[in-house]
C-alpha positions as a Markdown table, in Angstrom:
| # | Residue | x | y | z |
|---|---|---|---|---|
| 1 | Unk | -8.7 | 20.8 | -2.3 |
| 2 | Unk | -7.7 | 18.3 | 0.4 |
| 3 | Unk | -8.0 | 14.5 | 0.9 |
| 4 | Unk | -7.6 | 12.1 | 3.9 |
| 5 | Unk | -5.6 | 9.1 | 2.8 |
| 6 | Unk | -5.5 | 5.9 | 4.8 |
| 7 | Unk | -3.5 | 2.7 | 4.5 |
| 8 | Unk | -4.1 | -0.4 | 6.5 |
| 9 | Unk | -3.1 | -3.0 | 3.9 |
| 10 | Unk | 0.1 | -4.1 | 5.6 |
| 11 | Unk | 1.5 | -4.7 | 9.1 |
| 12 | Unk | 2.1 | -0.9 | 9.4 |
| 13 | Unk | -0.8 | 1.6 | 9.1 |
| 14 | Unk | -0.7 | 5.3 | 8.3 |
| 15 | Unk | -2.9 | 8.2 | 7.5 |
| 16 | Unk | -2.2 | 11.6 | 6.0 |
| 17 | Unk | -4.1 | 14.8 | 5.1 |
| 18 | Unk | -2.8 | 16.0 | 1.7 |
| 19 | Unk | -3.8 | 19.3 | 0.1 |
| 20 | Unk | -3.2 | 20.7 | -3.3 |
| 21 | Unk | -0.2 | 22.7 | -1.9 |
| 22 | Unk | 1.3 | 19.9 | 0.1 |
| 23 | Unk | 1.1 | 17.5 | 3.0 |
| 24 | Unk | -0.7 | 18.9 | 6.0 |
| 25 | Unk | -0.2 | 16.1 | 8.5 |
| 26 | Unk | 0.7 | 12.4 | 8.7 |
| 27 | Unk | 0.7 | 9.7 | 11.4 |
| 28 | Unk | 2.0 | 6.1 | 11.3 |
| 29 | Unk | 1.8 | 3.1 | 13.5 |
| 30 | Unk | 4.0 | 0.0 | 13.3 |
| 31 | Unk | 3.3 | -1.6 | 16.7 |
| 32 | Unk | 2.1 | -5.1 | 15.8 |
| 33 | Unk | -1.4 | -4.4 | 17.0 |
| 34 | Unk | -4.6 | -5.1 | 15.1 |
| 35 | Unk | -5.5 | -2.1 | 13.0 |
| 36 | Unk | -9.0 | -2.2 | 14.2 |
| 37 | Unk | -7.9 | -1.5 | 17.7 |
| 38 | Unk | -5.5 | 1.5 | 17.2 |
| 39 | Unk | -6.0 | 3.0 | 13.8 |
| 40 | Unk | -9.2 | 5.0 | 14.1 |
| 41 | Unk | -8.1 | 6.7 | 17.3 |
| 42 | Unk | -4.8 | 7.6 | 15.5 |
| 43 | Unk | -6.8 | 9.1 | 12.6 |
| 44 | Unk | -8.9 | 11.1 | 15.1 |
| 45 | Unk | -5.7 | 12.4 | 16.7 |
| 46 | Unk | -4.4 | 13.4 | 13.3 |
| 47 | Unk | -7.6 | 15.4 | 12.5 |
| 48 | Unk | -7.5 | 17.0 | 15.9 |
| 49 | Unk | -3.9 | 18.1 | 15.6 |
| 50 | Unk | -4.7 | 19.6 | 12.2 |
| 51 | Unk | -7.8 | 21.3 | 13.6 |
| 52 | Unk | -9.9 | 19.5 | 11.0 |
| 53 | Unk | -12.8 | 17.1 | 10.8 |
| 54 | Unk | -13.9 | 14.5 | 8.2 |
| 55 | Unk | -16.4 | 16.9 | 6.9 |
| 56 | Unk | -13.5 | 19.3 | 5.9 |
| 57 | Unk | -12.2 | 16.7 | 3.4 |
| 58 | Unk | -13.1 | 16.8 | -0.3 |
| 59 | Unk | -12.6 | 13.1 | -0.5 |
| 60 | Unk | -10.9 | 10.0 | 0.9 |
| 61 | Unk | -8.2 | 7.7 | -0.4 |
| 62 | Unk | -7.5 | 4.1 | 0.5 |
| 63 | Unk | -5.1 | 1.3 | -0.5 |
| 64 | Unk | -7.2 | -1.4 | -2.1 |
| 65 | Unk | -4.6 | -4.2 | -2.1 |
| 66 | Unk | -2.6 | -6.3 | -2.5 |
| 67 | Unk | -1.7 | -6.9 | 1.1 |
| 68 | Unk | -3.2 | -8.4 | 4.2 |
| 69 | Unk | -6.8 | -9.5 | 3.5 |
| 70 | Unk | -7.9 | -8.3 | 6.9 |
| 71 | Unk | -6.1 | -5.1 | 6.6 |
| 72 | Unk | -7.4 | -4.3 | 3.1 |
| 73 | Unk | -11.0 | -5.0 | 4.4 |
| 74 | Unk | -10.5 | -2.6 | 7.4 |
| 75 | Unk | -9.3 | 0.2 | 5.2 |
| 76 | Unk | -12.0 | -0.2 | 2.6 |
| 77 | Unk | -14.8 | -0.5 | 5.2 |
| 78 | Unk | -13.5 | 2.7 | 6.9 |
| 79 | Unk | -13.3 | 4.7 | 3.7 |
| 80 | Unk | -16.7 | 3.4 | 2.5 |
| 81 | Unk | -18.3 | 4.4 | 5.8 |
| 82 | Unk | -16.9 | 7.9 | 5.5 |
| 83 | Unk | -17.7 | 8.3 | 1.9 |
| 84 | Unk | -21.3 | 7.1 | 2.3 |
| 85 | Unk | -21.9 | 9.0 | 5.5 |
| 86 | Unk | -20.6 | 12.3 | 4.2 |
| 87 | Unk | -21.5 | 11.8 | 0.5 |
| 88 | Unk | -17.8 | 12.2 | -0.5 |
| 89 | Unk | -15.9 | 10.5 | -3.3 |
| 90 | Unk | -13.3 | 7.8 | -2.6 |
| 91 | Unk | -10.1 | 7.1 | -4.5 |
| 92 | Unk | -8.8 | 3.6 | -4.4 |
| 93 | Unk | -5.1 | 3.1 | -5.1 |
| 94 | Unk | -3.1 | -0.1 | -5.6 |
| 95 | Unk | -0.9 | -0.7 | -2.5 |
| 96 | Unk | 2.2 | -1.2 | -4.7 |
| 97 | Unk | 1.6 | 2.0 | -6.6 |
| 98 | Unk | 1.3 | 3.9 | -3.3 |
| 99 | Unk | 4.4 | 2.3 | -1.9 |
| 100 | Unk | 6.4 | 3.0 | -5.1 |
| 101 | Unk | 5.6 | 6.7 | -4.6 |
| 102 | Unk | 8.0 | 6.6 | -1.7 |
| 103 | Unk | 10.9 | 6.0 | -4.0 |
| 104 | Unk | 13.5 | 8.4 | -5.3 |
| 105 | Unk | 15.5 | 6.3 | -7.7 |
| 106 | Unk | 14.9 | 5.8 | -11.4 |
| 107 | Unk | 13.8 | 2.2 | -10.6 |
| 108 | Unk | 11.7 | 1.3 | -7.6 |
| 109 | Unk | 10.6 | -2.2 | -6.6 |
| 110 | Unk | 8.1 | -2.4 | -3.8 |
| 111 | Unk | 8.0 | -5.8 | -2.1 |
| 112 | Unk | 5.2 | -6.8 | 0.3 |
| 113 | Unk | 5.1 | -10.0 | 2.4 |
| 114 | Unk | 2.7 | -12.3 | 0.7 |
| 115 | Unk | 3.5 | -15.3 | 2.9 |
| 116 | Unk | 4.3 | -18.7 | 1.4 |
| 117 | Unk | 7.8 | -17.4 | 0.7 |
| 118 | Unk | 6.5 | -14.9 | -1.9 |
| 119 | Unk | 6.3 | -11.2 | -2.4 |
| 120 | Unk | 3.6 | -9.0 | -3.9 |
| 121 | Unk | 5.8 | -6.9 | -6.2 |
| 122 | Unk | 6.1 | -4.8 | -9.3 |
| 123 | Unk | 8.8 | -2.6 | -10.9 |
| 124 | Unk | 8.5 | 1.1 | -11.6 |
| 125 | Unk | 10.7 | 3.3 | -13.9 |
| 126 | Unk | 10.5 | 7.0 | -13.2 |
| 127 | Unk | 7.3 | 6.6 | -11.4 |
| 128 | Unk | 5.6 | 4.5 | -14.1 |
| 129 | Unk | 4.8 | 0.8 | -13.6 |
| 130 | Unk | 6.6 | -1.3 | -16.1 |
| 131 | Unk | 5.8 | -4.8 | -14.7 |
| 132 | Unk | 2.5 | -6.4 | -14.1 |
| 133 | Unk | 1.5 | -6.7 | -10.4 |
| 134 | Unk | 2.6 | -10.2 | -9.4 |
| 135 | Unk | 3.5 | -12.6 | -6.6 |
| 136 | Unk | 7.0 | -14.0 | -6.9 |
| 137 | Unk | 9.5 | -15.9 | -4.7 |
| 138 | Unk | 12.7 | -14.0 | -3.7 |
| 139 | Unk | 14.7 | -16.1 | -6.1 |
| 140 | Unk | 12.3 | -15.4 | -9.0 |
| 141 | Unk | 12.3 | -11.7 | -8.3 |
| 142 | Unk | 16.1 | -11.5 | -8.1 |
| 143 | Unk | 16.4 | -13.3 | -11.4 |
| 144 | Unk | 14.0 | -11.0 | -13.1 |
| 145 | Unk | 15.8 | -7.9 | -11.7 |
| 146 | Unk | 19.1 | -9.0 | -13.1 |
| 147 | Unk | 18.1 | -7.5 | -16.4 |
| 148 | Unk | 17.8 | -4.0 | -14.9 |
| 149 | Unk | 21.0 | -2.0 | -15.6 |
| 150 | Unk | 20.7 | 0.6 | -12.9 |
| 151 | Unk | 20.2 | 1.0 | -9.1 |
| 152 | Unk | 17.0 | -0.5 | -7.8 |
| 153 | Unk | 15.4 | 1.0 | -4.8 |
| 154 | Unk | 13.5 | -1.5 | -2.6 |
| 155 | Unk | 10.6 | -0.4 | -0.4 |
| 156 | Unk | 8.1 | -2.4 | 1.6 |
| 157 | Unk | 7.5 | -4.5 | 4.7 |
| 158 | Unk | 9.5 | -7.4 | 3.3 |
| 159 | Unk | 12.7 | -5.4 | 3.0 |
| 160 | Unk | 14.1 | -6.0 | 6.6 |
| 161 | Unk | 13.8 | -9.8 | 6.2 |
| 162 | Unk | 15.3 | -9.9 | 2.7 |
| 163 | Unk | 17.7 | -7.0 | 2.6 |
| 164 | Unk | 20.8 | -9.2 | 3.0 |
| 165 | Unk | 19.5 | -11.6 | 0.2 |
| 166 | Unk | 19.1 | -8.8 | -2.3 |
| 167 | Unk | 22.3 | -7.1 | -1.3 |
| 168 | Unk | 24.1 | -10.4 | -2.0 |
| 169 | Unk | 22.3 | -11.4 | -5.2 |
| 170 | Unk | 22.2 | -7.9 | -6.8 |
| 171 | Unk | 25.2 | -6.3 | -5.3 |
| 172 | Unk | 25.6 | -2.5 | -5.6 |
| 173 | Unk | 22.4 | -2.4 | -7.7 |
| 174 | Unk | 20.3 | -2.9 | -4.6 |
| 175 | Unk | 19.5 | 0.3 | -2.6 |
| 176 | Unk | 17.5 | 0.5 | 0.6 |
| 177 | Unk | 16.0 | 3.8 | 1.9 |
| 178 | Unk | 15.4 | 4.6 | 5.6 |
| 179 | Unk | 12.9 | 2.4 | 7.4 |
| 180 | Unk | 10.0 | 4.8 | 7.6 |
| 181 | Unk | 9.9 | 5.1 | 3.8 |
| 182 | Unk | 9.8 | 1.3 | 3.6 |
| 183 | Unk | 6.4 | 0.9 | 5.4 |
| 184 | Unk | 4.4 | 4.2 | 5.7 |
| 185 | Unk | 2.8 | 5.2 | 2.5 |
| 186 | Unk | -0.3 | 7.4 | 3.3 |
| 187 | Unk | 1.4 | 10.6 | 2.2 |
| 188 | Unk | 2.4 | 9.2 | -1.2 |
| 189 | Unk | -1.0 | 7.6 | -1.4 |
| 190 | Unk | -2.6 | 10.9 | -0.8 |
| 191 | Unk | -0.5 | 12.7 | -3.4 |
| 192 | Unk | -1.4 | 10.2 | -6.1 |
| 193 | Unk | -5.1 | 10.1 | -5.1 |
| 194 | Unk | -5.4 | 13.9 | -5.0 |
| 195 | Unk | -4.5 | 14.1 | -8.7 |
| 196 | Unk | -7.2 | 11.6 | -9.5 |
| 197 | Unk | -9.7 | 13.4 | -7.3 |
| 198 | Unk | -8.9 | 16.7 | -9.1 |
| 199 | Unk | -9.4 | 14.8 | -12.5 |
| 200 | Unk | -12.7 | 13.3 | -11.3 |
| 201 | Unk | -11.3 | 9.8 | -11.5 |
| 202 | Unk | -13.1 | 8.6 | -8.3 |
| 203 | Unk | -15.3 | 5.8 | -6.9 |
| 204 | Unk | -18.1 | 5.7 | -4.4 |
| 205 | Unk | -18.8 | 3.6 | -1.3 |
| 206 | Unk | -20.8 | 1.3 | -3.7 |
| 207 | Unk | -18.3 | 1.0 | -6.6 |
| 208 | Unk | -14.9 | 0.8 | -5.0 |
| 209 | Unk | -13.5 | -2.8 | -5.0 |
| 210 | Unk | -10.4 | -4.5 | -3.4 |
| 211 | Unk | -7.6 | -5.8 | -5.5 |
| 212 | Unk | -6.3 | -9.3 | -4.8 |
| 213 | Unk | -3.5 | -11.0 | -6.6 |
| 214 | Unk | -4.3 | -14.4 | -5.2 |
| 215 | Unk | -6.7 | -16.2 | -2.9 |
| 216 | Unk | -6.5 | -15.8 | 0.8 |
| 217 | Unk | -4.7 | -18.2 | 3.1 |
| 218 | Unk | -8.1 | -19.7 | 4.1 |
| 219 | Unk | -9.1 | -20.2 | 0.5 |
| 220 | Unk | -5.8 | -21.7 | -0.4 |
| 221 | Unk | -6.0 | -24.2 | 2.4 |
| 222 | Unk | -9.5 | -25.1 | 1.4 |
| 223 | Unk | -8.3 | -25.6 | -2.2 |
| 224 | Unk | -5.5 | -27.9 | -1.0 |
| 225 | Unk | -8.0 | -29.8 | 1.2 |
| 226 | Unk | -10.3 | -30.4 | -1.7 |
| 227 | Unk | -7.5 | -31.5 | -4.0 |
| 228 | Unk | -6.4 | -34.0 | -1.3 |
| 229 | Unk | -10.0 | -35.3 | -0.9 |
| 230 | Unk | -10.3 | -35.7 | -4.6 |
| 231 | Unk | -7.4 | -38.1 | -4.8 |
């Protein structure tokens, strides 16, 4: 059984073909371009290099959020089109779950840029999520992590900007893997999704839904505008 996994939920984008016996191929882009411009050609290249087509897949996997609202929509629209057109199942995986799959330590904390000086984050112990998905400021997250009595591995697109902050506030408890494992998550996404596919825990183009932790920037601005007008 094999699955094509795609992630466009953050600034970086990646795709991977994962089979029951391992990862067949993976490609990642972190070039600051709109995913709608470069991502599909990259997926086509990956399929070509692996001598496969979309029809060879048993299903598709996609990150459903949290993350960039535009990026999440691009990924979902792509997976829905493939699933509907080829009558294949789709597996939606939370972006933080997929990113946490990159970690090796007992405790893994994925942090994604949520803007407004906040992270989308959660905490995982031995691969199991032990915190709710949430949006926190760097200070709030550091305070909450003080209770953890072991090394905490940080992954995610917010790591480069806040590495120094967490190194200072958490000291030797803060661990940072190499940069590729901080942003590209399609392979771990595919491994998680393949298990669900094999168990029949899947969605369709009509049932898969995005996961949002909070309103979009446009919605937040509109809410602020309405509050101001109401005064």
